[in-house]
C-alpha positions as a Python dict, from the first residue, in 0.01 Angstrom:
ca = {
    (1, 'X'): (0, 0, 0),
    (2, 'X'): (363, 93, 45),
    (3, 'X'): (633, -121, 196),
    (4, 'X'): (933, 10, 383),
    (5, 'X'): (1263, -172, 392),
    (6, 'X'): (1409, -191, 738),
    (7, 'X'): (1784, -227, 765),
    (8, 'X'): (1907, -514, 977),
    (9, 'X'): (2047, -395, 1308),
    (10, 'X'): (2424, -390, 1328),
    (11, 'X'): (2598, -554, 1622),
    (12, 'X'): (2943, -474, 1753),
    (13, 'X'): (3207, -731, 1658),
    (14, 'X'): (3264, -1017, 1900),
    (15, 'X'): (3565, -1054, 2124),
    (16, 'X'): (3736, -1300, 1889),
    (17, 'X'): (3700, -1068, 1588),
    (18, 'X'): (3820, -772, 1794),
    (19, 'X'): (4122, -976, 1905),
    (20, 'X'): (4208, -1068, 1546),
    (21, 'X'): (4171, -708, 1431),
    (22, 'X'): (4382, -605, 1727),
    (23, 'X'): (4692, -748, 1561),
    (24, 'X'): (4652, -487, 1287),
    (25, 'X'): (4629, -220, 1555),
    (26, 'X'): (4940, -369, 1718),
    (27, 'X'): (5123, -339, 1385),
    (28, 'X'): (5004, 23, 1366),
    (29, 'X'): (5148, 104, 1709),
    (30, 'X'): (5478, -67, 1628),
    (31, 'X'): (5517, 126, 1302),
    (32, 'X'): (5420, 446, 1486),
    (33, 'X'): (5780, 456, 1606),
    (34, 'X'): (5901, 481, 1245),
    (35, 'X'): (5641, 736, 1140),
    (36, 'X'): (5708, 923, 1463),
    (37, 'X'): (6072, 960, 1358),
    (38, 'X'): (5955, 1094, 1021),
    (39, 'X'): (5724, 1332, 1205),
    (40, 'X'): (6011, 1462, 1418),
    (41, 'X'): (6216, 1542, 1106),
    (42, 'X'): (5924, 1706, 923),
    (43, 'X'): (5815, 1914, 1220),
    (44, 'X'): (6171, 2023, 1299),
    (45, 'X'): (6247, 2128, 940),
    (46, 'X'): (5915, 2312, 904),
    (47, 'X'): (5952, 2491, 1236),
    (48, 'X'): (6313, 2589, 1164),
    (49, 'X'): (6231, 2719, 816),
    (50, 'X'): (5936, 2924, 947),
    (51, 'X'): (6135, 3070, 1236),
    (52, 'X'): (6415, 3163, 993),
    (53, 'X'): (6184, 3342, 749),
    (54, 'X'): (6224, 3697, 892),
    (55, 'X'): (6603, 3681, 870),
    (56, 'X'): (6646, 3455, 566),
    (57, 'X'): (6362, 3474, 320),
    (58, 'X'): (6531, 3206, 111),
    (59, 'X'): (6395, 2946, 353),
    (60, 'X'): (6044, 3006, 212),
    (61, 'X'): (6084, 2739, -61),
    (62, 'X'): (6204, 2496, 205),
    (63, 'X'): (5900, 2573, 422),
    (64, 'X'): (5660, 2536, 128),
    (65, 'X'): (5828, 2215, 13),
    (66, 'X'): (5815, 2067, 363),
    (67, 'X'): (5451, 2169, 397),
    (68, 'X'): (5360, 2003, 66),
    (69, 'X'): (5561, 1691, 157),
    (70, 'X'): (5377, 1676, 491),
    (71, 'X'): (5044, 1696, 308),
    (72, 'X'): (5143, 1418, 68),
    (73, 'X'): (5269, 1199, 352),
    (74, 'X'): (4950, 1280, 540),
    (75, 'X'): (4751, 1115, 262),
    (76, 'X'): (4974, 808, 287),
    (77, 'X'): (4935, 811, 666),
    (78, 'X'): (4557, 824, 632),
    (79, 'X'): (4569, 508, 420),
    (80, 'X'): (4809, 338, 666),
    (81, 'X'): (4584, 403, 964),
    (82, 'X'): (4275, 294, 772),
    (83, 'X'): (4438, -23, 635),
    (84, 'X'): (4572, -145, 971),
    (85, 'X'): (4266, -62, 1181),
    (86, 'X'): (3980, -97, 931),
    (87, 'X'): (3863, 255, 1019),
    (88, 'X'): (3708, 479, 753),
    (89, 'X'): (3878, 817, 723),
    (90, 'X'): (3721, 1041, 462),
    (91, 'X'): (3969, 1252, 263),
    (92, 'X'): (3959, 1629, 307),
    (93, 'X'): (3781, 1845, 52),
    (94, 'X'): (4011, 1960, -227),
    (95, 'X'): (3951, 2324, -312),
    (96, 'X'): (4024, 2410, -676),
    (97, 'X'): (3874, 2759, -668),
    (98, 'X'): (4182, 2918, -511),
    (99, 'X'): (4488, 3066, -686),
    (100, 'X'): (4801, 2852, -704),
    (101, 'X'): (4999, 3052, -448),
    (102, 'X'): (4720, 3017, -193),
    (103, 'X'): (4697, 2642, -248),
    (104, 'X'): (5074, 2613, -201),
    (105, 'X'): (5106, 2828, 112),
    (106, 'X'): (4765, 2850, 280),
    (107, 'X'): (4596, 2520, 199),
    (108, 'X'): (4413, 2422, 522),
    (109, 'X'): (4462, 2051, 452),
    (110, 'X'): (4842, 2086, 443),
    (111, 'X'): (4851, 2291, 763),
    (112, 'X'): (4624, 2042, 939),
    (113, 'X'): (4862, 1767, 824),
    (114, 'X'): (5152, 1967, 970),
    (115, 'X'): (4966, 1984, 1302),
    (116, 'X'): (4911, 1607, 1282),
    (117, 'X'): (5282, 1539, 1234),
    (118, 'X'): (5369, 1768, 1525),
    (119, 'X'): (5140, 1570, 1758),
    (120, 'X'): (5241, 1238, 1605),
    (121, 'X'): (5606, 1318, 1670),
    (122, 'X'): (5524, 1296, 2042),
    (123, 'X'): (5255, 1031, 2049),
    (124, 'X'): (5390, 802, 1777),
    (125, 'X'): (5742, 789, 1913),
    (126, 'X'): (5625, 730, 2269),
    (127, 'X'): (5357, 468, 2202),
    (128, 'X'): (5572, 291, 1943),
    (129, 'X'): (5862, 255, 2184),
    (130, 'X'): (5636, 140, 2470),
    (131, 'X'): (5457, -113, 2249),
    (132, 'X'): (5786, -254, 2119),
    (133, 'X'): (5924, -288, 2473),
    (134, 'X'): (5613, -458, 2610),
    (135, 'X'): (5597, -696, 2312),
    (136, 'X'): (5964, -784, 2347),
    (137, 'X'): (5927, -856, 2720),
    (138, 'X'): (5612, -1062, 2663),
    (139, 'X'): (5788, -1271, 2397),
    (140, 'X'): (6086, -1316, 2627),
    (141, 'X'): (5862, -1443, 2906),
    (142, 'X'): (5661, -1669, 2677),
    (143, 'X'): (5979, -1826, 2540),
    (144, 'X'): (6149, -1882, 2878),
    (145, 'X'): (6111, -2264, 2860),
    (146, 'X'): (6323, -2257, 2543),
    (147, 'X'): (6562, -1991, 2664),
    (148, 'X'): (6642, -2175, 2988),
    (149, 'X'): (6783, -2466, 2787),
    (150, 'X'): (7087, -2260, 2691),
    (151, 'X'): (7089, -1974, 2940),
    (152, 'X'): (7113, -1958, 3317),
    (153, 'X'): (6767, -1821, 3402),
    (154, 'X'): (6901, -1678, 3727),
    (155, 'X'): (7084, -1418, 3519),
    (156, 'X'): (6775, -1325, 3317),
    (157, 'X'): (6610, -992, 3405),
    (158, 'X'): (6269, -887, 3280),
    (159, 'X'): (6104, -546, 3283),
    (160, 'X'): (6441, -383, 3330),
    (161, 'X'): (6560, -545, 3650),
    (162, 'X'): (6319, -809, 3785),
    (163, 'X'): (6504, -1144, 3820),
    (164, 'X'): (6336, -1466, 3711),
    (165, 'X'): (6514, -1693, 3952),
    (166, 'X'): (6498, -2068, 3951),
    (167, 'X'): (6227, -2312, 4047),
    (168, 'X'): (5876, -2207, 3954),
    (169, 'X'): (5979, -1856, 3854),
    (170, 'X'): (6029, -1934, 3483),
    (171, 'X'): (5693, -2108, 3457),
    (172, 'X'): (5513, -1818, 3625),
    (173, 'X'): (5696, -1582, 3392),
    (174, 'X'): (5590, -1790, 3092),
    (175, 'X'): (5228, -1778, 3204),
    (176, 'X'): (5249, -1401, 3247),
    (177, 'X'): (5407, -1365, 2901),
    (178, 'X'): (5133, -1570, 2734),
    (179, 'X'): (4861, -1368, 2909),
    (180, 'X'): (5025, -1042, 2804),
    (181, 'X'): (5050, -1165, 2444),
    (182, 'X'): (4681, -1258, 2450),
    (183, 'X'): (4575, -923, 2595),
    (184, 'X'): (4812, -710, 2390),
    (185, 'X'): (4595, -700, 2072),
    (186, 'X'): (4294, -586, 2277),
    (187, 'X'): (4499, -314, 2446),
    (188, 'X'): (4648, -215, 2109),
    (189, 'X'): (4296, -186, 1967),
    (190, 'X'): (4206, 62, 2237),
    (191, 'X'): (4529, 261, 2207),
    (192, 'X'): (4505, 273, 1827),
    (193, 'X'): (4185, 473, 1870),
    (194, 'X'): (4412, 769, 1949),
    (195, 'X'): (4576, 736, 1605),
    (196, 'X'): (4239, 695, 1435),
    (197, 'X'): (4088, 999, 1604),
    (198, 'X'): (4396, 1211, 1533),
    (199, 'X'): (4388, 1106, 1167),
    (200, 'X'): (4017, 1179, 1136),
    (201, 'X'): (4058, 1514, 1308),
    (202, 'X'): (4361, 1644, 1120),
    (203, 'X'): (4403, 1428, 808),
    (204, 'X'): (4041, 1360, 720),
    (205, 'X'): (3751, 1578, 617),
    (206, 'X'): (3704, 1893, 823),
    (207, 'X'): (3375, 1810, 995),
    (208, 'X'): (3337, 2156, 1142),
    (209, 'X'): (3370, 2314, 800),
    (210, 'X'): (3132, 2060, 648),
    (211, 'X'): (2874, 2135, 918),
    (212, 'X'): (2912, 2508, 854),
    (213, 'X'): (2870, 2457, 480),
    (214, 'X'): (2567, 2233, 529),
    (215, 'X'): (2413, 2485, 769),
    (216, 'X'): (2469, 2766, 520),
    (217, 'X'): (2322, 2548, 246),
    (218, 'X'): (2013, 2473, 455),
    (219, 'X'): (1969, 2844, 527),
    (220, 'X'): (2008, 2925, 157),
    (221, 'X'): (1761, 2656, 52),
    (222, 'X'): (1512, 2766, 316),
    (223, 'X'): (1535, 3125, 200),
    (224, 'X'): (1517, 3033, -168),
    (225, 'X'): (1216, 2810, -105),
    (226, 'X'): (1038, 3096, 72),
    (227, 'X'): (1125, 3334, -210),
    (228, 'X'): (1013, 3076, -467),
    (229, 'X'): (676, 3036, -295),
    (230, 'X'): (638, 3414, -286),
    (231, 'X'): (738, 3437, -651),
    (232, 'X'): (490, 3169, -757),
    (233, 'X'): (212, 3340, -561),
    (234, 'X'): (300, 3677, -715),
    (235, 'X'): (301, 3519, -1060),
    (236, 'X'): (-39, 3363, -994),
    (237, 'X'): (-181, 3698, -886),
    (238, 'X'): (-31, 3865, -1194),
    (239, 'X'): (-190, 3614, -1429),
    (240, 'X'): (-522, 3643, -1246),
    (241, 'X'): (-510, 4025, -1258),
    (242, 'X'): (-404, 4038, -1622),
    (243, 'X'): (-675, 3792, -1724),
    (244, 'X'): (-937, 3992, -1537),
    (245, 'X'): (-829, 4332, -1665),
    (246, 'X'): (-747, 4230, -2022),
    (247, 'X'): (-880, 3922, -2204),
    (248, 'X'): (-1179, 3879, -1975),
    (249, 'X'): (-1300, 4233, -2044),
    (250, 'X'): (-1237, 4183, -2415),
    (251, 'X'): (-1436, 3861, -2416),
    (252, 'X'): (-1725, 4032, -2237),
    (253, 'X'): (-1713, 4311, -2497),
    (254, 'X'): (-1704, 4055, -2780),
    (255, 'X'): (-2005, 3872, -2636),
    (256, 'X'): (-2205, 4195, -2603),
    (257, 'X'): (-2115, 4307, -2957),
    (258, 'X'): (-2213, 3973, -3103),
    (259, 'X'): (-2539, 3974, -2905),
    (260, 'X'): (-2630, 4321, -3033),
    (261, 'X'): (-2529, 4219, -3386),
    (262, 'X'): (-2760, 3919, -3368),
    (263, 'X'): (-3050, 4141, -3257),
    (264, 'X'): (-2981, 4397, -3532),
    (265, 'X'): (-2908, 4146, -3808),
    (266, 'X'): (-3259, 4156, -3963),
    (267, 'X'): (-3368, 4514, -3895),
    (268, 'X'): (-3032, 4691, -3949),
    (269, 'X'): (-2775, 4480, -4137),
    (270, 'X'): (-2528, 4771, -4162),
    (271, 'X'): (-2519, 4817, -3786),
    (272, 'X'): (-2489, 4442, -3739),
    (273, 'X'): (-2192, 4437, -3975),
    (274, 'X'): (-2023, 4717, -3778),
    (275, 'X'): (-2079, 4527, -3455),
    (276, 'X'): (-1931, 4207, -3602),
    (277, 'X'): (-1628, 4405, -3725),
    (278, 'X'): (-1591, 4552, -3378),
    (279, 'X'): (-1610, 4204, -3223),
    (280, 'X'): (-1351, 4078, -3471),
    (281, 'X'): (-1112, 4362, -3380),
    (282, 'X'): (-1170, 4294, -3009),
    (283, 'X'): (-1094, 3926, -3066),
    (284, 'X'): (-759, 4018, -3224),
    (285, 'X'): (-679, 4246, -2932),
    (286, 'X'): (-777, 3968, -2691),
    (287, 'X'): (-531, 3732, -2865),
    (288, 'X'): (-252, 3989, -2826),
    (289, 'X'): (-339, 4036, -2458),
    (290, 'X'): (-345, 3660, -2404),
    (291, 'X'): (6, 3640, -2547),
    (292, 'X'): (117, 3909, -2307),
    (293, 'X'): (-41, 3723, -2017),
    (294, 'X'): (129, 3403, -2128),
    (295, 'X'): (470, 3564, -2078),
    (296, 'X'): (626, 3354, -1804),
    (297, 'X'): (442, 3038, -1908),
    (298, 'X'): (645, 2766, -2082),
    (299, 'X'): (603, 2797, -2462),
    (300, 'X'): (508, 2480, -2652),
    (301, 'X'): (823, 2497, -2867),
    (302, 'X'): (1037, 2453, -2553),
    (303, 'X'): (855, 2136, -2449),
    (304, 'X'): (854, 1998, -2804),
    (305, 'X'): (1195, 2092, -2944),
    (306, 'X'): (1413, 2200, -2653),
    (307, 'X'): (1623, 2501, -2562),
    (308, 'X'): (1796, 2551, -2896),
    (309, 'X'): (1474, 2601, -3092),
    (310, 'X'): (1300, 2794, -2812),
    (311, 'X'): (1586, 3040, -2766),
    (312, 'X'): (1619, 3089, -3141),
    (313, 'X'): (1248, 3172, -3160),
    (314, 'X'): (1290, 3406, -2863),
    (315, 'X'): (1576, 3584, -3039),
    (316, 'X'): (1367, 3623, -3357),
    (317, 'X'): (1099, 3808, -3157),
    (318, 'X'): (1350, 4040, -2992),
    (319, 'X'): (1341, 4406, -3111),
    (320, 'X'): (1724, 4407, -3142),
    (321, 'X'): (1963, 4162, -3310),
    (322, 'X'): (2043, 3863, -3088),
    (323, 'X'): (2303, 3596, -3163),
    (324, 'X'): (2225, 3257, -3005),
    (325, 'X'): (2479, 2976, -2961),
    (326, 'X'): (2372, 2647, -2802),
    (327, 'X'): (2649, 2386, -2775),
    (328, 'X'): (2607, 2023, -2670),
    (329, 'X'): (2302, 2079, -2449),
    (330, 'X'): (2049, 1838, -2595),
    (331, 'X'): (1743, 1773, -2380),
    (332, 'X'): (1778, 1818, -2005),
    (333, 'X'): (1546, 1825, -1705),
    (334, 'X'): (1223, 2010, -1808),
    (335, 'X'): (1244, 2224, -1494),
    (336, 'X'): (1596, 2338, -1581),
    (337, 'X'): (1494, 2397, -1942),
    (338, 'X'): (1212, 2622, -1827),
    (339, 'X'): (1433, 2815, -1584),
    (340, 'X'): (1705, 2857, -1848),
    (341, 'X'): (1444, 2984, -2096),
    (342, 'X'): (1301, 3234, -1846),
    (343, 'X'): (1651, 3356, -1751),
    (344, 'X'): (1733, 3431, -2117),
    (345, 'X'): (1385, 3574, -2183),
    (346, 'X'): (1395, 3812, -1887),
    (347, 'X'): (1757, 3907, -1962),
    (348, 'X'): (1668, 3997, -2324),
    (349, 'X'): (1363, 4189, -2203),
    (350, 'X'): (1586, 4391, -1970),
    (351, 'X'): (1830, 4454, -2254),
    (352, 'X'): (1553, 4587, -2477),
    (353, 'X'): (1394, 4802, -2206),
    (354, 'X'): (1686, 4938, -2005),
    (355, 'X'): (2025, 4878, -2168),
    (356, 'X'): (1998, 5103, -2479),
    (357, 'X'): (2196, 4829, -2657),
    (358, 'X'): (2230, 4766, -3029),
    (359, 'X'): (2287, 4389, -3005),
    (360, 'X'): (2302, 4099, -2761),
    (361, 'X'): (2452, 3750, -2752),
    (362, 'X'): (2329, 3433, -2585),
    (363, 'X'): (2557, 3136, -2516),
    (364, 'X'): (2432, 2810, -2362),
    (365, 'X'): (2645, 2502, -2304),
    (366, 'X'): (2711, 2207, -2077),
    (367, 'X'): (3011, 2240, -1849),
    (368, 'X'): (3181, 2031, -1583),
    (369, 'X'): (3211, 2173, -1232),
    (370, 'X'): (3346, 2032, -907),
    (371, 'X'): (3004, 1891, -813),
    (372, 'X'): (2915, 1750, -1156),
    (373, 'X'): (2773, 1873, -1484),
    (374, 'X'): (2606, 2213, -1504),
    (375, 'X'): (2412, 2412, -1762),
    (376, 'X'): (2595, 2739, -1819),
    (377, 'X'): (2410, 3042, -1961),
    (378, 'X'): (2565, 3372, -2063),
    (379, 'X'): (2370, 3674, -2192),
    (380, 'X'): (2571, 3984, -2279),
    (381, 'X'): (2493, 4315, -2451),
    (382, 'X'): (2676, 4627, -2567),
    (383, 'X'): (2452, 4867, -2376),
    (384, 'X'): (2518, 5131, -2112),
    (385, 'X'): (2549, 4887, -1819),
    (386, 'X'): (2494, 4984, -1456),
    (387, 'X'): (2233, 4709, -1401),
    (388, 'X'): (2146, 4651, -1035),
    (389, 'X'): (1917, 4369, -907),
    (390, 'X'): (1796, 4596, -625),
    (391, 'X'): (1636, 4835, -872),
    (392, 'X'): (1361, 4593, -967),
    (393, 'X'): (1470, 4530, -1327),
    (394, 'X'): (1372, 4162, -1305),
    (395, 'X'): (1717, 4042, -1194),
    (396, 'X'): (1595, 3976, -840),
    (397, 'X'): (1326, 3746, -978),
    (398, 'X'): (1587, 3564, -1185),
    (399, 'X'): (1801, 3514, -875),
    (400, 'X'): (1503, 3354, -702),
    (401, 'X'): (1435, 3121, -995),
    (402, 'X'): (1800, 3014, -1019),
    (403, 'X'): (1843, 2972, -642),
    (404, 'X'): (1535, 2747, -633),
    (405, 'X'): (1737, 2474, -811),
    (406, 'X'): (2059, 2545, -618),
    (407, 'X'): (2206, 2745, -906),
    (408, 'X'): (2417, 3061, -916),
    (409, 'X'): (2355, 3391, -1093),
    (410, 'X'): (2631, 3646, -1157),
    (411, 'X'): (2581, 3991, -1308),
    (412, 'X'): (2870, 4208, -1424),
    (413, 'X'): (2752, 4553, -1531),
    (414, 'X'): (2994, 4841, -1488),
    (415, 'X'): (2876, 5193, -1571),
    (416, 'X'): (2914, 5242, -1945),
    (417, 'X'): (2874, 4872, -2015),
    (418, 'X'): (2885, 4609, -2126),
    (419, 'X'): (2651, 4396, -1915),
    (420, 'X'): (2709, 4022, -1879),
    (421, 'X'): (2470, 3787, -1702),
    (422, 'X'): (2600, 3441, -1623),
    (423, 'X'): (2386, 3164, -1472),
    (424, 'X'): (2498, 2818, -1364),
    (425, 'X'): (2229, 2551, -1318),
    (426, 'X'): (2338, 2211, -1181),
    (427, 'X'): (2215, 1920, -1392),
    (428, 'X'): (2039, 1652, -1195),
    (429, 'X'): (2141, 1295, -1299),
    (430, 'X'): (1860, 1084, -1437),
    (431, 'X'): (1632, 1380, -1505),
    (432, 'X'): (1723, 1444, -1871),
    (433, 'X'): (1462, 1394, -2137),
    (434, 'X'): (1506, 1131, -2401),
}
C-alpha cells in the first residue's frame, strides 16, 4: 500500500500582511526616482555611443562599457526589487559556451538589461516623483493639527492650490491625510507589480528561451526513446537470429553426433571415437559462436571491476595496438558504465574494420560541465578518416545509445584522418556504485 503526501493548500496573504508588505513596495517606488535617474544616464550614454559608432568608431569601448555596466546594475536592480517586494526573480542563464567578444557585445542578458533601463527611465522617474508627491501631501494633511500651532492654516495649500481654510477644514484634511497614508501601502503594492513584472521580463530568466529549450529537449528525448526502443528490439532480433543460426544448430549437431556415437560405441569403437571428436570440435565452434553472439552484452569484468579493467581487456583483444588511459573515474552508474563500454567497443571495432589504422588511443575521465559532472570518452586513431554515421558503420547506433541518457556524441573524421570520437555522458547524482 502506497501513501501519497498532499501539500497543504496555500492561501493568499491577509489584508494586514499585504499592508505591512506594502511599505516595502512604497520604499521601492520612492527609490525608483533615484534608479530612474541612473537609467536616464545609462540609456542616454548607450544611445549616444551607438548612434556615434558610424562616424566615430572610438565610441565602441564606451558602448561596450556602458552595456556591461547596465548588466551589472541590472543584477543589483533584480536584488533590490526582490528584497523590497518579496518577489522571486530568477537570474538569467549565463552562457559560457560563447567566445569572449560575443559575450561582451552580444550577450542577450546585457541587452535585455539595457531595454529594462530604457523603460525604467520613463516609469521609474514618473512613478517615483508621483509617489513622493502623494506621500508628502498625505503627511502634510495628517500633521495639520501640529502645523496649525505655528502656521496660519488659511495660507496652507495642498495638492498644489487647494486651500485648507479655517474651521473644520484642517480636521477634514487630517482625516483625508490619515486615510491616504493607510491606503498608500496597498496602492504601492499594486503599482510595484509593474516593477516586478518588468524585472522578471527583462532582468530575470528568459522564459521564452527556456520554454523553447525545454520543448527541444522533450522532442529530443522522445526521438531518442523511440530510437532506443527500436535499437533494443533490433538487438533482441539479432541475438535471437544468431542463436538460431549458430549455437543452436551446433548444439543440435553435437547432440546427433553424441547419439550416433553412443549407438556405435560397442559395435564400431573407431566410428564412435570419430563422432565424439566431431562433437568436441563442434562444441568448440559453438563456444566461439556464443562469444560472437554475446557481443553487445555486458561482460562480467565490467560489472565486477569497472571500466578501467574492462577497457584494458577490450584493448588486449583488439587486433591493433590500443593505448587506454582511465583517469579518476572509479565506479559510476552501471548504465553509464555499460554505454561507455559499448561506445569504446564499437569505436575500436570500426577502427579495425574500416579505418586502416596502425594504432588507437582511448581516454576516459571525469569532467565538470555547466550542468554538473560528466563522463568524457575519447577514441582516436591514425587511420584514413572519412567516417560518416550515415554509412551504417555503427556510429548511428552509438548516437542512439548516447542520446538515450541525454549525452552527446561528436565525430571528427576528415578525409585522410585522423578520426576522433568524443562522447559526453552526464553523471547522475546518487547512482554511482560503491
